[in-house]
C-alpha positions as CSV (number, residue, x, y, z in Angstrom):
1,M,-0.6,-14.7,-18.2
2,I,-1.5,-11.1,-17.7
3,E,-3.4,-9.6,-20.7
4,S,-4.9,-6.4,-19.2
5,R,-4.7,-3.8,-16.6
6,C,-8.4,-4.2,-15.2
7,G,-8.8,-7.9,-15.7
8,I,-10.5,-8.4,-19.1
9,L,-9.4,-11.3,-21.0
10,C,-8.2,-9.4,-24.4
11,S,-7.5,-12.6,-26.0
12,Q,-11.3,-13.4,-25.9
13,C,-12.2,-9.8,-26.7
14,E,-14.0,-9.2,-30.1
15,Y,-12.1,-5.6,-30.5
16,L,-8.8,-7.3,-30.0
17,E,-7.3,-6.5,-33.5
18,Q,-8.8,-3.0,-33.5
19,C,-7.5,-2.2,-30.3
20,G,-4.0,-3.4,-31.3
21,G,-3.2,-6.4,-29.4
22,G,-4.6,-5.8,-25.8
23,C,-4.3,-3.2,-23.1
24,I,-0.7,-3.9,-22.1
25,K,0.5,-3.5,-25.6
26,I,-0.8,0.0,-26.4
27,S,-0.2,3.5,-25.2
28,K,-4.0,4.5,-25.3
29,P,-7.4,2.7,-26.3
30,F,-9.0,2.9,-29.6
31,W,-12.2,4.2,-28.1
32,G,-10.8,7.3,-26.6
33,D,-7.9,9.4,-25.6
34,S,-7.4,7.3,-22.3
35,C,-8.5,5.0,-20.0
36,P,-8.9,5.9,-16.5
37,V,-8.1,2.4,-15.0
38,K,-5.3,1.7,-17.2
39,D,-3.7,5.3,-16.2
40,C,-4.5,4.7,-12.7
41,C,-2.8,1.1,-12.7
42,E,0.4,2.1,-14.7
43,G,0.6,5.4,-12.6
44,R,1.0,3.3,-9.7
45,G,3.7,1.1,-11.5
46,H,1.3,-2.1,-11.2
47,D,0.9,-4.9,-13.9
48,H,-2.6,-5.2,-13.2
49,C,-5.2,-3.8,-10.7
50,G,-5.0,-7.1,-8.3
51,Q,-1.8,-5.7,-7.3
52,C,-2.9,-2.4,-5.8
53,L,-3.6,-2.0,-2.1
54,E,-7.0,-0.5,-2.9
55,F,-8.2,-3.5,-4.9
56,P,-11.0,-3.6,-5.7
57,C,-11.3,0.1,-5.6
58,A,-14.4,2.2,-6.8
59,L,-13.0,2.9,-10.0
60,L,-12.6,-0.8,-11.1
61,T,-15.9,-1.5,-9.4
62,Q,-17.7,1.0,-11.7
63,F,-16.6,-0.5,-14.7
64,A,-16.8,-4.0,-13.7
65,Y,-20.5,-3.5,-13.0
66,D,-21.4,-1.0,-15.6
67,T,-24.7,-1.7,-16.9
68,E,-23.8,-1.5,-20.6
69,E,-20.0,-2.0,-20.7
70,G,-19.5,-4.3,-17.5
71,D,-19.0,-8.0,-17.1
72,N,-20.7,-8.3,-13.6
73,G,-17.5,-8.5,-11.8
74,K,-15.5,-11.0,-13.7
75,R,-12.5,-9.1,-14.5
76,I,-12.1,-8.3,-10.8
77,E,-12.1,-12.2,-10.1
78,T,-9.5,-12.4,-12.9
79,C,-7.4,-9.7,-11.2
80,R,-7.7,-11.7,-7.9
81,S,-6.5,-14.9,-9.6
82,W,-3.5,-13.1,-11.2
83,A,-2.4,-11.7,-7.8
84,G,-2.5,-15.2,-6.2
85,K,-3.7,-15.9,-2.6
86,S,-0.7,-14.6,-0.9
87,Q,-1.0,-11.4,-2.8
88,C,-4.8,-11.1,-1.9
89,E,-3.8,-11.5,1.8
90,I,-1.4,-8.6,1.4
91,I,-4.0,-6.5,-0.3
92,A,-6.6,-7.2,2.4
93,F,-4.2,-5.6,5.2
94,D,-5.6,-2.2,5.8
95,V,-2.4,0.2,6.3
96,G,-4.5,3.3,6.8
97,H,-6.4,1.7,9.7
98,F,-3.2,0.2,11.0
99,I,-1.4,3.6,11.1
100,Q,-4.2,5.3,12.7
101,A,-4.2,2.2,15.4
102,I,-0.9,3.0,16.2
103,A,-1.1,6.9,16.4
104,K,-4.5,6.7,18.4
105,Q,-2.6,4.1,20.7
106,D,-5.6,1.8,20.5
107,A,-4.6,-1.4,22.0
108,N,-7.5,-3.6,21.0
109,A,-7.1,-2.6,17.5
110,L,-3.5,-3.0,17.3
111,R,-3.7,-6.5,18.6
112,E,-5.9,-7.5,15.6
113,Y,-3.1,-6.8,13.1
114,F,-0.5,-9.4,14.6
115,T,-0.1,-13.2,14.6
116,P,0.2,-14.2,18.5
117,D,3.8,-14.9,17.8
118,A,4.8,-11.8,15.9
119,V,8.2,-10.3,16.5
120,I,8.6,-6.5,16.4
121,C,11.8,-4.7,16.3
122,W,12.9,-1.1,16.9
123,H,16.1,-0.9,15.4
124,D,17.3,2.7,16.4
125,S,17.0,1.9,19.9
126,N,18.0,-2.0,19.5
127,E,14.8,-3.3,21.3
128,Q,12.8,-6.5,20.3
129,F,9.2,-6.9,21.5
130,T,6.4,-9.5,21.8
131,V,3.1,-8.5,20.6
132,D,2.0,-7.5,24.2
133,E,5.3,-5.7,24.7
134,Y,5.0,-3.7,21.8
135,I,1.4,-2.8,22.4
136,R,2.2,-1.5,25.9
137,A,5.5,0.5,24.6
138,N,3.2,2.2,21.9
139,C,0.1,2.8,24.1
140,E,1.8,4.1,26.9
141,Y,4.3,6.2,24.9
142,P,3.7,9.7,26.5
143,G,1.9,12.3,24.2
144,E,-0.9,12.4,21.8
145,W,0.0,11.3,18.3
146,N,-1.4,11.3,14.8
147,G,0.0,9.5,11.5
148,E,0.3,10.5,7.8
149,I,1.2,7.8,5.2
150,Q,4.0,9.0,3.0
151,R,4.5,5.9,1.0
152,I,3.6,2.1,0.6
153,E,5.3,-0.5,-1.3
154,R,4.4,-3.9,-1.7
155,I,7.0,-6.6,-1.6
156,E,7.0,-10.3,-1.5
157,N,5.0,-11.6,1.6
158,G,4.7,-8.1,2.9
159,I,4.6,-4.2,2.8
160,I,6.8,-1.1,3.2
161,M,5.4,1.5,5.0
162,V,6.7,5.1,5.4
163,T,4.8,6.8,7.7
164,K,5.1,10.5,9.4
165,I,4.3,10.1,13.1
166,F,3.8,13.3,14.9
167,S,2.8,15.5,18.1
168,N,2.4,19.2,18.9
169,E,6.3,18.6,20.4
170,S,7.9,16.3,17.7
171,A,7.7,14.6,14.3
172,H,9.3,11.2,13.1
173,L,9.5,9.4,9.9
174,V,9.4,5.8,10.3
175,T,10.1,3.2,7.8
176,A,8.5,0.0,8.7
177,F,9.0,-3.5,6.9
178,A,6.2,-5.7,7.7
179,K,6.1,-9.4,6.8
180,L,2.4,-10.9,6.6
181,T,1.3,-14.4,7.4
182,A,-2.5,-15.1,6.7
183,G,-3.2,-11.3,6.6
184,K,-1.4,-10.5,9.6
185,I,1.8,-9.2,10.7
186,S,4.3,-11.8,11.8
187,R,7.3,-9.6,11.9
188,L,7.8,-5.7,12.2
189,D,11.2,-4.1,11.6
190,E,10.8,-0.4,12.2
191,Y,13.3,2.6,11.7
192,Y,12.8,5.9,13.4
193,S,14.2,9.2,12.3
194,N,13.5,12.6,13.3
195,C,11.9,15.2,11.2
196,G,13.9,18.5,11.2
197,E,15.2,21.3,9.0
198,T,18.3,21.3,6.9
199,P,21.7,21.7,9.1
200,K,23.1,25.2,8.7
201,W,26.3,24.1,7.1
202,R,24.4,22.4,4.2
203,K,22.0,25.6,3.7
204,E,25.4,27.4,3.3
205,M,26.2,25.1,0.6
206,K,23.2,26.3,-1.4
207,I,22.4,23.0,-3.1
208,G,19.4,21.1,-3.4
209,K,15.8,22.2,-2.9
210,P,12.4,21.0,-0.7
211,I,11.2,17.8,-2.0
212,I,7.6,19.0,-1.7
């Protein structure tokens, strides 16, 4: 049972009654206006820090090993146990480095992210690749590219990644569904769309506004 955002076992805390029943039951802590770990975790839509792709982050680690109020990392281990083994495998997958390996067309780095029998599908062009074929297609694609992560969502046994891949000539949004097995991609489904301006006919409707 999850008792807090950061992994503290509120049921064993001497301040339980003063706190109001634990971290997940209150809007702010009794000892201040806010808790940065609680705010960060809830702001990302997680039940606890162990669900985050950045776990264990610098902020959580700082609190866990604080000389006065820390618990020598016990809360981190609690979050890890709440997440479960399969979730920890997902957390260990480094999305940022994976995207950069794609953009930099680094064949050796890319291979490390896939199981040997992984299947990769580009649905917009109706192509299915083996790992070797995918690496060749990606790394021999013309031009110099870069990548920016737009959004990451955890799903059961995998990750959804929305990335902007761009060069000096063009830009694309890529939505990718990655199934992870033992911390590596066993299936990757990618959907590409071109980045562009609002079409003239819709501009004339004078509706909507820029997302950012």
